[in-house]
C-alpha positions in Angstrom: -58.3 61.5 -334.0 -59.7 60.5 -330.6 -61.6 63.8 -330.1 -63.1 63.6 -333.6 -64.3 60.1 -333.1 -65.8 61.0 -329.7 -67.5 64.0 -331.3 -69.2 61.7 -333.9 -70.2 59.3 -331.2 -71.9 62.0 -329.1 -73.5 63.4 -332.3 -74.9 60.0 -333.1 -77.1 60.1 -330.0 -79.1 62.9 -331.6 -80.1 60.8 -334.6 -83.7 60.2 -333.4 -84.2 64.0 -333.0 -82.8 64.7 -336.5 -85.2 62.1 -338.0 -88.2 63.6 -336.2 -87.4 67.1 -337.4 -86.8 65.8 -340.9 -90.2 64.1 -341.1 -92.0 67.3 -339.8 -90.0 69.3 -342.4 -91.0 67.1 -345.3 -94.7 67.1 -344.3 -94.6 70.9 -344.1 -92.8 71.5 -347.4 -94.8 69.0 -349.4 -98.1 70.3 -348.1 -97.3 74.0 -348.6 -95.6 73.3 -351.9 -98.6 71.5 -353.2 -100.9 74.3 -352.1 -98.7 77.0 -353.8 -98.5 75.1 -357.1 -102.2 74.5 -357.4 -103.1 78.1 -358.5 -100.2 79.7 -360.3 -101.7 80.2 -363.7 -103.8 83.2 -364.8 -107.4 82.3 -365.6 -110.8 84.0 -365.8 -113.4 83.3 -363.2 -117.2 83.3 -363.2 -119.0 85.7 -361.0 -122.5 85.5 -359.5 -124.4 88.8 -359.7 -128.0 89.7 -358.8 -129.8 92.8 -360.2 -132.8 94.1 -358.3 -134.6 96.5 -360.6 -136.9 99.2 -359.0 -136.9 101.0 -362.4 -138.9 99.9 -365.4 -137.5 97.5 -368.0 -135.8 100.2 -370.1 -133.1 99.7 -372.8 -130.4 100.7 -370.2 -131.5 98.1 -367.7 -132.0 95.3 -370.3 -128.5 96.1 -371.7 -127.0 96.0 -368.3 -128.6 92.6 -367.6 -127.3 91.2 -370.9 -123.8 92.5 -370.3 -123.6 91.0 -366.8 -125.1 87.7 -368.1 -122.4 87.6 -370.8 -119.6 88.0 -368.2 -120.9 86.0 -365.3 -124.0 84.4 -363.9 -127.1 86.5 -363.4 -128.9 85.2 -360.3 -132.6 85.9 -359.4 -133.3 86.9 -355.8 -136.3 88.0 -353.8 -136.5 91.8 -353.3 -136.1 92.0 -349.6 -133.2 92.9 -347.4 -133.0 89.6 -345.5 -133.0 87.5 -348.6 -130.3 89.6 -350.1 -128.1 89.5 -347.0 -128.6 85.7 -346.8 -127.6 85.3 -350.4 -124.3 87.1 -349.8 -123.7 85.3 -346.5 -124.1 81.8 -348.1 -122.1 82.9 -351.1 -125.0 82.5 -353.5 -124.0 85.8 -355.1 -120.8 87.9 -355.0 -122.4 91.2 -355.9 -125.9 92.8 -355.8 -126.9 95.8 -357.9 -130.1 97.6 -356.7 -131.4 100.0 -359.4 -133.4 102.9 -357.9 -136.7 104.2 -359.4 -136.6 106.4 -362.4 -132.9 105.6 -362.8 -132.8 105.5 -366.6 -134.4 108.9 -367.0 -132.2 110.5 -364.4 -129.1 108.8 -366.0 -130.0 110.1 -369.5 -130.7 113.6 -368.0 -127.1 113.6 -366.6 -128.2 113.6 -363.0 -125.8 112.3 -360.3 -127.6 109.0 -359.5 -126.0 105.8 -358.3 -126.9 102.2 -358.3 -126.8 100.9 -354.8 -124.6 97.8 -354.3 -124.1 95.1 -351.8 -121.0 93.0 -351.9 -118.8 90.5 -350.1 -116.0 92.5 -348.3 -112.5 92.1 -349.7 -113.6 89.5 -352.3 -111.9 89.5 -355.7 -115.2 88.7 -357.4 -116.7 91.8 -355.9 -114.0 94.0 -357.3 -114.4 92.4 -360.7 -118.2 92.9 -360.6 -117.7 96.6 -359.6 -115.4 97.1 -362.6 -118.0 95.5 -364.9 -120.7 98.0 -363.7 -118.4 101.0 -364.0 -117.3 100.0 -367.5 -120.9 99.6 -368.6 -122.1 102.9 -367.2 -119.0 104.9 -368.4 -119.5 103.5 -371.9 -123.2 104.3 -371.9 -122.5 107.8 -370.6 -119.9 108.5 -373.4 -122.4 107.6 -376.1 -125.1 109.8 -374.5 -122.8 112.8 -374.3 -121.9 112.2 -378.0 -125.5 112.5 -378.9 -126.0 108.9 -380.1 -129.6 107.8 -380.5 -130.8 105.7 -377.5 -132.0 102.9 -379.8 -128.4 102.5 -381.1 -126.6 102.8 -377.7 -127.4 99.2 -376.6 -126.0 97.7 -379.7 -122.9 99.9 -379.6 -122.2 99.1 -375.9 -122.5 95.4 -376.6 -120.1 95.6 -379.5 -117.5 97.7 -377.6 -117.6 95.7 -374.4 -117.5 92.4 -376.2 -113.9 93.1 -377.3 -111.5 91.2 -375.1 -107.7 91.4 -374.9 -105.6 88.2 -375.2 -103.7 87.7 -372.0 -100.1 86.3 -372.2 -97.4 86.1 -369.7 -94.4 88.3 -370.6 -92.0 86.4 -368.4 -90.5 83.5 -370.2 -91.3 80.3 -368.3 -89.0 77.3 -367.9 -90.2 73.8 -369.0 -89.7 72.7 -365.4 -92.0 73.7 -362.5 -89.9 75.0 -359.7 -92.8 75.9 -357.4 -92.4 73.0 -355.0 -88.5 73.2 -355.2 -88.6 76.9 -354.2 -90.8 76.0 -351.2 -88.5 73.2 -350.2 -85.3 75.3 -350.3 -86.9 78.3 -348.6 -88.1 76.1 -345.8 -84.6 74.6 -345.7 -83.5 77.9 -344.1 -85.5 77.0 -341.0 -84.5 73.3 -341.0 -80.8 73.9 -341.4 -80.7 76.7 -338.8 -82.7 74.7 -336.3 -81.1 71.3 -336.6 -77.5 72.4 -337.2 -77.4 75.1 -334.5 -79.1 73.0 -331.9 -77.3 69.7 -332.6 -73.8 71.2 -333.1 -74.2 73.4 -330.1 -75.4 70.6 -327.9 -72.5 68.4 -328.9 -70.0 71.2 -328.3 -71.5 71.8 -324.9 -70.6 68.2 -324.0 -66.9 69.1 -324.6 -67.1 72.5 -322.9 -68.4 71.3 -319.6 -66.0 72.4 -316.9 -65.0 68.9 -315.7 -64.4 67.6 -319.2 -62.6 70.7 -320.3 -60.2 70.4 -317.3 -59.5 66.8 -318.1 -58.9 67.6 -321.8 -56.4 70.4 -320.8 -54.1 67.9 -319.1 -54.5 65.3 -321.9 -51.5 64.6 -324.1 -53.4 66.2 -327.0 -52.6 70.0 -327.4 -55.4 72.5 -327.0 -55.0 73.7 -330.6 -55.1 70.1 -332.0 -58.2 69.4 -329.9 -59.9 72.5 -331.3 -59.0 71.5 -334.9 -60.6 68.1 -334.3 -63.7 69.7 -332.8 -63.9 72.1 -335.8 -63.6 69.1 -338.1 -66.4 67.4 -336.2 -68.6 70.4 -336.6 -67.9 70.6 -340.3 -68.5 66.9 -340.8 -71.8 66.9 -338.9 -73.0 70.0 -340.7 -72.0 68.6 -344.1 -73.8 65.3 -343.3 -77.0 67.2 -342.4 -76.7 69.3 -345.5 -76.1 66.3 -347.7 -79.2 64.6 -346.2 -81.5 67.4 -347.2 -79.9 68.0 -350.6 -80.3 64.2 -351.3 -83.9 64.3 -350.4 -84.5 67.3 -352.8 -83.0 65.2 -355.6 -85.2 62.3 -354.8 -88.4 64.4 -354.5 -87.7 66.7 -357.5 -85.2 65.1 -359.8 -86.4 66.9 -362.9 -85.9 70.3 -361.3 -82.7 69.5 -359.4 -80.8 68.1 -362.4 -80.7 71.5 -364.0 -78.4 74.5 -363.7 -81.0 76.1 -361.5 -80.9 73.1 -359.2 -77.1 73.3 -359.0 -77.3 77.0 -358.1 -79.8 76.2 -355.4 -77.4 73.6 -353.9 -74.5 76.2 -354.1 -76.6 78.8 -352.3 -77.6 76.4 -349.6 -73.9 75.5 -349.1 -73.1 79.1 -348.5 -75.8 79.2 -345.8 -74.3 76.1 -344.3 -71.0 77.8 -343.9 -72.6 80.6 -342.0 -74.5 78.2 -339.8 -71.3 76.3 -338.9 -69.5 79.4 -337.8 -72.6 80.7 -335.9 -73.0 77.4 -334.0 -69.4 77.6 -332.9 -69.9 81.3 -331.9 -73.0 80.5 -329.8 -71.2 77.8 -327.8 -68.6 80.5 -326.9 -71.3 82.7 -325.5 -73.0 80.2 -323.2 -72.8 76.5 -322.2 -76.4 76.3 -320.9 -78.3 73.7 -322.8 -81.7 75.3 -322.3 -80.4 78.7 -323.5 -78.7 77.1 -326.5 -81.9 75.3 -327.5 -83.9 78.6 -327.1 -81.4 80.6 -329.1 -81.5 78.0 -331.9 -85.3 77.9 -332.1 -85.8 81.7 -331.7 -83.2 82.6 -334.3 -84.4 80.0 -336.8 -88.1 80.8 -336.4 -87.5 84.6 -336.3 -85.3 84.7 -339.3 -87.6 82.4 -341.3 -90.7 84.6 -340.6 -88.8 87.9 -341.1 -87.0 86.9 -344.3 -89.7 85.1 -346.3 -89.2 81.4 -345.6 -92.8 80.8 -344.5 -94.4 83.9 -346.1 -93.2 85.0 -349.6 -91.0 88.1 -349.5 -93.4 89.8 -352.0 -96.1 89.7 -349.3 -94.0 91.1 -346.4 -94.1 94.8 -345.5 -91.2 97.1 -346.3 -90.4 97.5 -342.6 -90.1 93.7 -342.1 -88.0 93.3 -345.2 -85.7 96.1 -344.0 -85.2 94.2 -340.7 -84.8 90.9 -342.6 -81.9 92.4 -344.7 -79.8 92.3 -341.5 -79.9 88.5 -341.5 -78.3 86.1 -344.0 -81.6 84.2 -344.4 -83.0 87.1 -346.3 -80.3 86.9 -348.9 -80.5 83.1 -349.0 -84.2 83.2 -349.8 -83.9 86.1 -352.2 -81.3 84.2 -354.1 -83.5 81.1 -354.2 -86.4 83.2 -355.7 -84.0 84.6 -358.3 -82.5 81.3 -359.2 -85.8 79.5 -360.0 -86.7 82.4 -362.4 -83.6 82.1 -364.5 -84.1 81.0 -368.1 -80.7 82.3 -369.4 -77.4 81.9 -367.7 -75.4 84.9 -368.7 -73.0 86.8 -366.4 -75.5 89.6 -366.2 -78.3 87.4 -365.0 -76.1 85.4 -362.6 -74.4 88.4 -361.0 -77.2 89.3 -358.6 -77.3 85.7 -357.3 -73.5 85.6 -356.8 -73.8 88.9 -354.9 -76.4 87.4 -352.6 -74.1 84.4 -351.9 -71.2 86.7 -351.2 -73.3 88.6 -348.7 -74.1 85.3 -346.9 -70.4 84.5 -346.8 -69.8 88.0 -345.5 -72.1 87.3 -342.5 -70.1 84.1 -341.9 -66.9 86.1 -341.9 -68.3 88.6 -339.3 -69.4 85.7 -337.1 -66.0 84.1 -337.4 -64.3 87.4 -336.3 -66.6 87.6 -333.3 -65.8 84.0 -332.4 -62.1 84.7 -332.5 -62.5 87.8 -330.4 -64.6 86.1 -327.8 -62.2 83.1 -327.7 -59.2 85.3 -327.0 -61.1 87.3 -324.4 -62.1 84.1 -322.6 -58.4 82.8 -322.6 -57.2 86.1 -321.0 -59.7 85.9 -318.1 
């Protein structure tokens, strides 16, 4: 086991680099995980709305003010354009309604008149405020068309729009919060790819240098035995790195990891490790240049993490990006992670999609292994 021991000795020189990457990884995952877990529940929010009335104080305008006040905060503003724009800019209000002159009479007469609005662009509160205005005007218009007396419309509108639906989440939730664990294991895609590919490749290059390779070829150890020991070294190093990050997850999130969901996350990450082991061996067959190897490792890990949803959730990626991502094992790894943390029942039907994702990852590993064998034989024939 001379080659194996030498392999571990060379790998040990990269310990400071591994520790540095690990600290950066933990800071990133804890920060992002805390941010993601801070706003996952559904809840209503208050809005700040201003109504600038150029009409008289009619029943319609008074009803509108009451309705807005019941569903948000009615803010008083000066009636000039500069003050209104300043209020929006400094987020004093989210939405401004400017009622034109003679609006109530025109509205009752069925004329096509609009309330001018000013809003914060692309703000959720602005959309909510717009919906409030549309609901009020549509309800008032329905009663007018039905011939209801104007004196009764205000009361009827208030009664109708005061009815609120109870919101409940249809998806059954687990007693354990997996938000931060999901972030950790999705980010693990980047960490394992970067560390394993770069470190394993660099160690392998040390043995593939021309002078060392020539000395090894005339050594008493056979070429096949030497390759087996190098492969064992790769597997050992990869396994130690994997165990390091799995152990950290159990330390940080014990409640989540000591569940069936946690065990499935570990199994899924092990499948990714198998692919990374084979890929690292394949890359060293293609080139022995340390700079190129480092570049390949960083580009592949960063590219696959961005394209496959490690840094940005897959639900927020465009269909084109997701289509490209499906060509990489990282997509199926992250997809399986997202499915695992949602599991509340563990039937064959619910587990089957996850096992299919894991099989696809192993399929990528098989393809990489076949390519590695093909390149190895081609290099021996040269």
